[in-house]
C-alpha positions in Angstrom: -15.5 25.8 -143.3 -15.2 29.4 -146.3 -11.6 29.7 -145.0 -11.0 25.8 -145.9 -12.4 26.3 -148.9 -10.9 29.6 -150.3 -7.8 28.1 -149.4 -8.1 25.2 -151.3 -9.3 27.2 -154.2 -5.9 28.9 -154.5 -4.0 25.8 -153.8 -6.1 24.6 -157.3 -5.3 27.9 -158.8 -1.8 28.0 -157.4 -0.8 24.1 -158.4 -2.5 24.7 -161.9 -0.2 28.0 -162.6 3.1 25.8 -161.5 2.0 23.0 -163.5 1.7 25.8 -166.4 5.1 27.3 -165.0 7.0 24.3 -166.2 5.9 24.8 -169.6 6.9 28.6 -170.1 10.2 27.9 -168.7 12.9 26.5 -165.9 12.1 28.5 -162.4 14.2 31.8 -161.7 14.9 32.2 -165.6 13.6 35.2 -166.6 15.8 36.4 -169.3 16.4 35.1 -172.9 15.9 35.9 -176.5 14.6 35.0 -179.8 16.1 33.8 -183.0 13.6 33.9 -186.0 16.2 33.3 -189.1 19.0 31.6 -189.5 22.0 33.3 -191.0 22.6 32.9 -194.9 25.5 30.6 -195.7 24.8 27.0 -195.8 26.4 26.5 -192.6 24.2 28.9 -190.9 22.9 26.7 -188.4 26.9 26.1 -187.0 27.3 29.6 -187.0 24.7 30.3 -184.8 25.3 27.1 -182.7 29.2 28.4 -182.3 28.3 32.2 -181.4 25.9 30.9 -178.5 28.0 28.3 -177.0 31.0 31.4 -177.3 28.7 33.5 -175.4 27.7 31.2 -172.5 31.1 29.8 -172.2 32.7 33.6 -172.0 29.7 35.1 -169.4 29.7 31.4 -167.5 26.0 31.3 -167.6 23.6 28.5 -169.0 21.9 28.6 -172.4 18.7 26.7 -172.5 17.0 26.6 -176.2 13.2 25.6 -175.8 11.4 23.4 -178.1 8.0 22.2 -177.4 7.4 18.8 -177.5 4.2 16.3 -177.4 4.1 12.8 -175.4 0.4 11.4 -176.1 -2.1 14.3 -175.2 0.9 16.4 -172.8 2.6 19.4 -174.2 5.8 19.3 -173.0 9.0 20.9 -173.1 12.6 19.8 -174.4 15.7 21.5 -173.0 18.9 21.6 -175.1 21.4 23.0 -173.2 24.5 25.3 -174.0 26.8 25.0 -170.5 29.0 27.5 -169.3 28.3 26.7 -165.7 28.3 23.3 -164.7 27.7 23.9 -161.1 24.1 25.7 -161.6 22.9 23.2 -164.6 19.6 22.5 -164.2 18.8 18.5 -164.8 20.9 16.0 -165.8 22.9 16.0 -169.4 23.9 12.1 -168.7 20.0 10.8 -167.6 18.2 13.4 -169.8 16.4 14.7 -167.0 15.3 17.8 -166.1 13.4 19.4 -163.0 9.7 19.9 -163.4 6.7 20.8 -160.7 4.7 17.8 -161.8 4.1 15.6 -164.8 1.6 17.6 -166.6 4.2 19.2 -169.1 7.2 16.5 -169.2 10.2 18.1 -169.9 14.0 16.6 -171.0 17.6 18.0 -171.0 19.6 17.7 -174.1 23.2 18.5 -175.2 22.7 21.3 -177.2 24.6 19.3 -179.9 21.5 17.3 -180.5 19.7 20.4 -182.1 18.6 20.5 -185.6 18.9 22.8 -187.8 15.5 24.1 -187.8 15.5 23.4 -184.1 17.8 26.4 -183.7 14.4 28.9 -184.6 12.5 30.2 -181.5 13.0 30.5 -177.2 16.6 30.5 -176.0 16.7 31.5 -171.9 19.6 32.7 -170.7 20.2 31.2 -166.5 22.4 34.0 -165.0 21.9 37.6 -163.5 20.0 40.4 -165.9 23.2 42.0 -166.6 24.9 38.1 -167.4 22.0 38.1 -170.0 22.0 41.4 -171.2 26.0 40.9 -172.5 25.1 37.5 -174.1 22.3 39.3 -175.7 24.6 42.2 -177.0 27.7 39.7 -177.6 25.8 37.9 -180.1 24.1 41.4 -181.8 27.9 42.3 -182.3 28.6 39.2 -184.3 25.6 39.7 -186.5 23.0 37.4 -185.6 19.5 39.0 -185.9 17.0 38.6 -182.0 14.5 39.8 -180.2 14.7 40.4 -176.7 12.4 38.2 -174.3 11.7 38.2 -170.2 9.4 37.2 -168.1 8.0 39.7 -165.1 8.2 38.1 -161.7 7.1 35.2 -160.7 4.4 37.2 -157.9 2.8 38.5 -160.9 2.4 35.9 -162.9 0.7 34.2 -160.0 -1.5 37.2 -159.2 -2.8 37.5 -162.7 -3.7 33.8 -162.9 -5.2 34.0 -160.0 -7.7 36.2 -161.2 -8.3 34.5 -164.7 -9.4 31.5 -166.1 -12.4 31.2 -164.1 -10.5 31.0 -160.8 -10.5 34.4 -160.0 -14.5 34.8 -159.7 -14.3 31.8 -157.4 -11.7 33.1 -155.1 -13.7 37.2 -154.9 -16.9 34.8 -153.9 -15.4 32.7 -151.5 -13.7 36.0 -150.0 -16.8 37.4 -149.0 -18.1 34.4 -148.4 -15.1 33.8 -145.5 -15.4 37.3 -144.7 -20.0 36.9 -144.0 -18.9 33.1 -141.8 -16.2 35.1 -140.3 -18.2 37.8 -139.1 -21.2 35.4 -138.1 -18.7 33.2 -135.8 -18.2 36.6 -134.2 -21.9 37.6 -134.1 -22.4 34.2 -132.1 -19.5 34.8 -129.7 -20.8 37.6 -128.6 -22.3 36.6 -125.7 -18.7 35.3 -124.3 -17.3 38.7 -125.4 -20.2 40.6 -122.5 -19.1 38.2 -119.6 -15.8 39.2 -120.5 -16.0 42.6 -120.3 -18.6 42.3 -117.6 -16.2 40.5 -115.3 -12.8 43.4 -115.6 -11.5 42.5 -119.2 -10.6 45.5 -121.3 -12.4 45.6 -124.6 -8.7 45.1 -125.9 -8.4 41.8 -124.3 -11.9 40.5 -124.7 -11.7 41.3 -128.7 -8.4 39.7 -128.7 -9.2 36.7 -127.7 -12.1 37.1 -130.3 -9.5 37.5 -132.9 -7.9 35.0 -132.1 -10.8 32.1 -132.4 -11.5 33.2 -135.9 -8.1 34.1 -137.4 -6.5 31.0 -136.5 -8.7 28.5 -137.7 -8.0 31.0 -141.0 -4.5 30.9 -140.6 -4.5 27.4 -140.2 -6.8 27.0 -143.5 -4.0 29.6 -145.5 -1.2 27.7 -144.5 -2.4 24.6 -146.2 -1.8 25.1 -149.6 1.9 26.3 -149.1 2.2 23.0 -147.0 0.7 20.7 -149.9 2.8 22.7 -152.1 6.1 22.2 -150.6 5.5 18.1 -149.4 5.4 18.0 -153.0 8.2 20.1 -154.2 10.6 18.5 -151.5 9.1 14.6 -152.2 8.4 14.3 -156.0 10.5 17.4 -157.6 13.3 17.4 -155.0 12.7 20.5 -153.4 12.2 22.3 -157.7 9.9 26.1 -157.2 10.1 25.5 -153.3 11.3 29.7 -152.9 8.1 30.6 -155.3 5.9 28.2 -153.5 6.8 29.8 -149.9 6.6 33.4 -152.0 3.0 32.5 -153.1 1.8 31.1 -149.6 2.5 34.6 -147.7 0.4 36.0 -150.2 -2.0 33.1 -149.8 -2.2 34.1 -145.9 -2.1 37.9 -146.4 -5.7 37.1 -149.0 -6.9 34.5 -146.7 -6.5 36.5 -142.7 -7.5 39.4 -144.7 -10.8 38.7 -145.1 -11.4 37.5 -141.5 -9.5 40.8 -140.2 -12.4 42.5 -142.4 -14.6 40.6 -140.2 -13.6 41.1 -137.1 -13.2 45.1 -137.7 -16.3 45.4 -139.0 -18.1 43.7 -136.0 -16.0 45.0 -132.7 -16.8 48.8 -134.2 -20.4 48.1 -134.7 -20.4 46.2 -131.0 -18.0 48.4 -129.5 -21.0 51.3 -129.4 -23.3 49.3 -127.2 -22.9 49.0 -123.8 -21.7 45.8 -122.1 -25.5 44.8 -120.5 -27.0 45.2 -124.1 -24.4 42.5 -125.9 -25.5 40.3 -122.5 -29.1 40.4 -123.5 -28.0 39.7 -126.7 -27.4 42.5 -128.9 -26.7 41.2 -132.1 -25.0 43.4 -135.7 -28.1 41.0 -137.2 -28.9 43.9 -140.0 -25.2 44.0 -140.9 -25.1 40.0 -141.2 -27.7 40.3 -143.2 -26.0 43.0 -145.9 -22.9 41.1 -145.9 -24.9 37.7 -146.8 -27.3 39.7 -149.1 -24.0 40.9 -150.3 -22.5 37.3 -151.3 -25.6 35.8 -152.7 -25.6 38.7 -155.1 -22.2 38.2 -156.1 -22.4 34.4 -156.7 -25.3 34.2 -158.4 -24.1 37.2 -160.8 -20.9 34.9 -160.9 -23.4 31.6 -161.4 -24.7 33.4 -164.5 -21.6 34.6 -166.3 -19.8 31.3 -165.2 -22.9 29.3 -167.2 -22.9 31.8 -170.3 -19.2 31.0 -170.3 -19.9 27.2 -169.7 -22.1 27.1 -172.4 -19.9 29.5 -174.9 -16.8 27.3 -174.4 -18.4 24.3 -174.7 -19.9 24.9 -178.5 -16.2 27.0 -178.7 -14.6 23.1 -178.2 -17.3 21.7 -180.7 -15.8 23.7 -183.3 -12.2 23.4 -182.1 -12.7 19.5 -182.4 -14.0 19.9 -186.0 -11.1 22.5 -187.1 -8.9 19.8 -185.0 -10.2 16.6 -186.7 -9.4 18.9 -190.6 -5.8 19.9 -189.5 -4.8 16.4 -188.2 -6.2 14.8 -191.5 -3.8 16.6 -193.3 -0.5 15.7 -192.2 1.1 16.7 -195.3 0.5 20.5 -195.1 3.2 22.6 -193.8 4.8 25.9 -193.8 8.6 27.1 -194.6 10.8 28.5 -192.0 13.1 31.5 -193.5 16.5 31.6 -192.8 18.7 35.4 -192.3 19.4 35.1 -196.1 15.6 36.6 -196.2 16.5 39.6 -194.3 19.8 40.2 -196.4 20.7 42.5 -199.9 19.3 39.5 -201.7 16.5 38.8 -199.1 13.6 40.3 -201.7 14.6 38.2 -204.8 14.9 34.6 -203.0 11.4 35.8 -201.2 10.2 35.8 -205.1 11.6 32.6 -205.6 10.2 31.0 -203.4 7.1 32.7 -204.1 7.7 31.8 -208.1 7.7 28.2 -206.5 4.6 27.8 -205.2 2.9 29.8 -208.1 4.2 26.2 -209.8 2.7 23.8 -207.4 -0.1 25.2 -206.7 -2.1 24.2 -210.0 -0.9 20.6 -209.3 -2.0 20.5 -205.5 1.3 20.7 -204.2 0.9 24.0 -202.3 -2.3 25.7 -201.3 -3.0 29.3 -199.2 -4.4 30.1 -196.0 -4.1 33.3 -194.2 -5.9 34.5 -191.6 -4.6 38.1 -191.4 -4.1 39.8 -194.2 -8.1 40.5 -195.0 -9.2 40.9 -191.0 -9.9 44.5 -191.0 -12.2 43.4 -193.9 -14.9 42.8 -191.5 -13.9 45.0 -188.4 -17.1 46.8 -188.4 -19.0 43.6 -187.8 -19.3 43.3 -183.6 -19.2 39.3 -184.5 -16.1 40.1 -186.3 -14.0 36.9 -183.9 -16.0 34.8 -184.9 -17.1 35.4 -188.9 -13.2 36.4 -190.1 -12.1 37.4 -193.5 -9.7 34.7 -194.9 -7.8 34.2 -197.9 -7.4 31.0 -199.5 -7.1 29.5 -202.7 -9.6 26.9 -205.1 -7.6 24.2 -203.6 -8.4 24.5 -200.1 -11.8 25.4 -200.4 -12.2 22.0 -201.7 -11.3 20.2 -198.4 -14.2 21.8 -196.4 -16.4 20.0 -196.1 -19.4 22.6 -195.5 -18.7 23.5 -198.5 -22.0 23.0 -200.5 -21.6 20.7 -203.7 -21.8 23.3 -206.8 -19.8 26.0 -205.3 -16.5 24.6 -206.0 -17.3 24.8 -209.4 -18.6 28.0 -209.7 -15.7 29.4 -207.8 -13.7 27.7 -210.3 -15.0 29.2 -212.7 -14.3 32.4 -211.6 -11.0 32.3 -209.5 -9.6 30.4 -213.8 -10.0 33.9 -215.2 -7.7 36.0 -215.3 -7.7 38.6 -212.3 -10.9 36.5 -211.0 -11.1 36.9 -207.7 -14.1 35.3 -205.7 -15.6 36.3 -202.4 -17.7 33.8 -200.7 -20.2 36.2 -198.3 -22.1 34.5 -195.2 -26.1 34.8 -194.7 -25.4 37.1 -191.6 -23.2 39.8 -193.9 -25.4 39.3 -197.2 -26.4 42.9 -196.3 -22.7 44.1 -196.8 -21.8 42.7 -199.8 -21.1 46.1 -201.7 -18.9 47.0 -198.9 -17.0 44.1 -198.1 -16.6 43.5 -202.2 -14.8 47.3 -202.2 -12.8 46.8 -199.1 -11.4 43.2 -200.7 -10.7 45.0 -203.7 -9.6 47.5 -202.5 -6.4 45.5 -200.4 -6.2 42.9 -203.8 -5.1 46.0 -205.8 -2.4 47.4 -203.8 -1.5 43.6 -203.8 -1.4 43.9 -207.4 0.5 47.0 -207.5 3.3 45.0 -205.9 3.8 43.3 -209.2 5.9 44.7 -212.2 3.9 47.3 -214.4 4.3 44.2 -217.4 2.8 41.5 -214.5 0.3 43.6 -212.9 -3.3 41.8 -213.0 -6.3 44.0 -211.9 -8.6 42.1 -209.7 -11.9 41.2 -210.9 -13.6 40.7 -207.8 -17.0 38.4 -207.9 -19.1 38.0 -204.5 -20.7 35.2 -203.8 -23.2 35.8 -201.0 -25.7 33.7 -198.7 -22.9 30.8 -198.2 -22.6 29.7 -194.5 -19.6 27.6 -194.6 -19.7 26.7 -191.1 -16.1 25.8 -189.3 -13.0 26.6 -191.5 -9.9 26.2 -189.9 -6.7 27.9 -190.0 -3.4 27.1 -192.0 -1.6 29.4 -190.3 -0.8 28.5 -186.9 1.9 29.9 -184.9 3.7 27.8 -182.2 2.4 28.5 -178.5 -0.2 30.8 -179.9 -3.6 30.9 -177.6 -5.6 32.7 -180.4 -8.9 31.2 -182.2 -7.4 28.6 -184.7 -10.5 28.6 -187.0 -13.3 30.8 -187.8 -17.2 30.1 -188.0 -19.1 31.7 -191.4 -16.2 33.5 -192.7 -16.0 35.7 -195.3 -13.7 33.2 -198.1 -11.8 35.8 -200.2 -10.6 33.0 -202.9 -8.4 33.6 -205.6 -5.5 31.5 -207.5 -2.6 32.0 -208.3 -3.0 31.4 -212.1 -4.9 34.6 -212.0 -2.0 36.8 -211.4 -4.1 39.0 -208.5 -0.9 38.5 -205.9 2.7 38.9 -206.1 5.3 36.5 -206.0 6.8 37.8 -202.6 3.5 37.0 -201.2 3.1 33.6 -202.1 6.8 33.2 -200.5 5.4 34.7 -197.1 2.0 32.9 -197.1 2.3 29.7 -199.1 2.0 26.9 -197.4 3.0 23.2 -199.1 1.5 19.8 -199.3 4.7 17.7 -201.2 7.7 17.8 -199.2 10.1 16.4 -202.5 7.7 18.9 -204.8 9.5 21.8 -203.2 12.6 20.1 -202.9 13.1 20.1 -206.4 11.7 24.1 -207.5 14.2 24.8 -204.3 17.0 22.9 -206.1 16.0 24.2 -209.5 16.0 28.0 -208.4 19.0 28.0 -206.5 16.9 28.6 -203.1 18.8 26.2 -201.2 19.7 29.0 -198.8 16.3 30.4 -197.7 14.4 27.3 -196.2 16.0 26.6 -192.6 13.1 24.2 -191.9 9.3 23.2 -191.8 6.6 23.0 -189.0 3.7 20.6 -190.2 0.5 22.0 -189.3 -1.0 18.8 -187.8 1.9 19.0 -185.2 0.3 22.8 -184.3 -2.9 21.5 -183.9 -2.1 18.8 -181.6 -0.5 21.2 -179.4 -3.7 23.9 -179.7 -5.7 21.0 -178.9 -3.3 19.9 -175.3 -3.5 23.4 -174.4 -7.3 23.7 -174.9 -7.9 21.1 -172.9 -5.8 21.9 -170.1 -7.9 24.9 -170.1 -11.3 23.4 -169.7 -10.3 21.5 -166.7 -9.1 25.1 -164.9 -12.9 26.4 -166.1 -14.4 23.5 -164.4 -13.0 23.6 -161.5 -13.6 27.4 -160.8 -17.8 26.7 -161.9 -17.7 23.8 -159.7 -15.7 26.4 -156.8 -18.5 29.0 -158.0 -21.6 26.1 -157.3 -20.1 25.8 -153.5 -20.0 29.3 -153.0 -23.6 29.6 -154.5 -24.7 27.1 -151.6 -22.5 28.4 -148.5 -24.2 32.1 -149.7 -27.9 31.2 -150.0 -27.5 28.9 -146.8 -25.7 31.5 -144.5 -28.7 33.9 -145.8 -31.1 31.2 -144.6 -29.5 30.9 -141.6 -28.9 34.7 -140.3 -32.7 35.1 -141.2 -33.7 32.4 -139.1 -31.7 34.0 -136.4 -33.3 37.4 -136.9 -36.6 36.3 -136.5 -36.4 33.2 -134.5 -39.5 33.8 -131.8 -41.6 35.3 -134.6 -41.1 31.7 -136.5 -41.4 29.9 -133.2 -45.0 31.9 -132.8 -46.4 30.7 -136.0 -45.4 27.4 -135.6 -47.3 27.5 -132.3 -50.4 28.1 -134.1 -50.4 25.7 -136.7 -48.8 27.8 -139.8 -47.3 26.1 -142.6 -43.8 25.9 -143.5 -44.6 27.9 -146.6 -46.9 30.7 -145.2 -44.1 31.2 -142.4 -41.4 31.8 -145.0 -43.3 32.6 -148.2 -42.3 36.3 -147.8 -38.3 35.5 -147.4 -38.1 33.1 -150.4 -40.0 35.3 -152.5 -37.7 37.6 -151.5 -34.2 35.5 -151.9 -35.9 34.2 -155.9 -36.1 37.6 -156.9 -32.7 38.6 -155.9 -31.3 35.8 -157.1 -33.0 36.0 -160.6 -32.4 39.4 -161.0 -28.4 39.0 -160.0 -28.3 35.9 -162.3 -30.2 37.8 -164.9 -27.3 40.3 -164.5 -24.2 38.1 -165.3 -25.8 36.8 -167.7 -27.0 39.8 -170.1 -22.8 41.3 -169.2 -21.5 38.4 -171.1 -23.6 38.6 -174.0 -26.2 36.5 -173.8 -29.6 37.0 -175.6 -32.5 37.8 -173.2 -34.4 34.1 -173.6 -31.0 32.4 -172.6 -30.6 34.7 -169.3 -34.2 34.2 -168.1 -33.8 30.5 -168.5 -31.0 30.5 -166.5 -32.3 33.1 -164.2 -35.0 30.9 -163.2 -32.7 28.0 -162.7 -30.8 29.5 -160.7 -32.9 31.2 -158.4 -34.7 28.1 -157.9 -31.7 26.4 -156.6 -30.8 29.1 -154.6 -34.3 28.8 -153.3 -34.2 24.8 -152.5 -30.6 25.3 -150.5 -32.6 28.3 -148.6 -35.4 26.4 -147.5 -33.3 23.2 -146.9 -31.5 25.4 -144.0 -34.6 26.9 -143.3 -36.3 23.4 -142.5 -33.5 21.7 -140.7 -33.4 25.0 -138.4 -37.2 24.8 -137.7 -36.9 21.2 -136.6 -34.8 22.3 -134.1 -36.9 25.2 -132.9 -38.1 24.3 -129.6 -39.3 25.8 -126.4 -36.4 25.5 -124.1 -34.1 26.8 -127.5 -36.0 30.0 -128.0 -35.8 30.5 -124.0 -31.7 29.5 -125.3 -31.6 32.1 -128.2 
């Protein structure tokens, strides 16, 4: 049973891994490069396109431009192919189909000619040998293109990392220990047969081999289950896609599952080989060893349950906050960021970036541009233990006016401060009110450095005013990154508010971090300032928020599966511990039952010990994850009660089967 459960957990984890792998890129394609800006000329996208096409044809490799897509709530991938080897091409350009392990992350194949200019930015995957991939990158760099090499670790490394994270790792470890225990228990039950074989002339090696086969064969069949299911799915639904990878993970699964049974064989047989055959035939069993293993599994499972419960509570709160941030972002589809071209890294790059910042400076007072950066000032709260929760964000008063958590009078006070030359308002949450002076000083130092980047005749010193004891609730980030797994919001952050009219920040800053809300107005500013070569495209924040929401939903499903598995492991551990205790004290239990002792009187000491061990282990798990003492106490009591109920149910069931004849047989 434990081998089957362990295999099912590995199957679920591996299935989720291959589904997620579809989002990372094609099977067997591990080399690539990233383009972060287009060439500066007006036909920059065409120049880049031609260079990649030529490199693919010269090296006879296929290059896939990877672009995220969203179908309903599913994040998929669009692959645009630069073909250099038609025979090796993945998918079918005629139908647009692209191989995928499942429909979890749908994929489509398109000819490279369908790429829009802004879609040329991002990740490219090279289907070919590492040497060919390096030649492609060198050829593109030789043509003056700026790129960043990209590669992924071997598939087996990624699978192992996936198996030990996201809730799977704890469940796998717990069930591995449970399999070790159940295998040892099975071998203990079969020791009578082992003794008979040795008494009738079989060698210890031969008898041990037969016992080992009885344990290893069911484990091997269970270990083969994930590989069989995955292969059948791959062959029937995906035309054999990822079959080689499935075989590799299948071999690793077999090693993992069989290692638990092999360890049990080694432990039990080494213990029993020290005893003579007579003792084995008389019923000698490694009961103490089984008890130690049972307690170990119980401690492991309850500790994992405690940590998992705290994590579930934490993630539930995180999901609620994330949903608030998502609702905010999707309600503002007009907010977008600008994708720059190679022109920004050229000789005129600084001037062009300043021009874009000047455009922002003109648009912000009309609420056609806004500011939100979550990175520039993050060091301000670096000394706070909850830095990630609080964060320090730099915004403008326009962004503040959109927050539902801001008190009505706050905006008026902030506008009064920021409307003055050099005015900066620092909104500080209640939990950091005692640090107002330090936070204000740190903000002033950082903004003074930024102000120093402006020409001397335009420099405006920051005049920072603290607005303490204001909790803003959930504040979403607008500077989202495609594919990022970072948090997309802050709770009760330090909010630094300054407007472009105040003159503190230079144009270069707004050119790099500014966001816009009116595409037509930005186009007019770009045309007026001759900045056409600067902008390669735009990205709407609401689209990035949709990707993040889909990723969060997928992670929630994985966590749920892991929590269910840990609960199953807890049931197994509690039941086995009770069964071992019953086996150790069968005669005593029968005698006390015969004299009329109640169930609680017989098993009271054992159940209290189980409760104490479970509570202590659960409390350890909860406290290690940062839980408060009251929360840890409540969770410990609940888990301990659950453990005792399971153990009591097993003891009651076994007690009903206990008769005089059964006692003699035992």
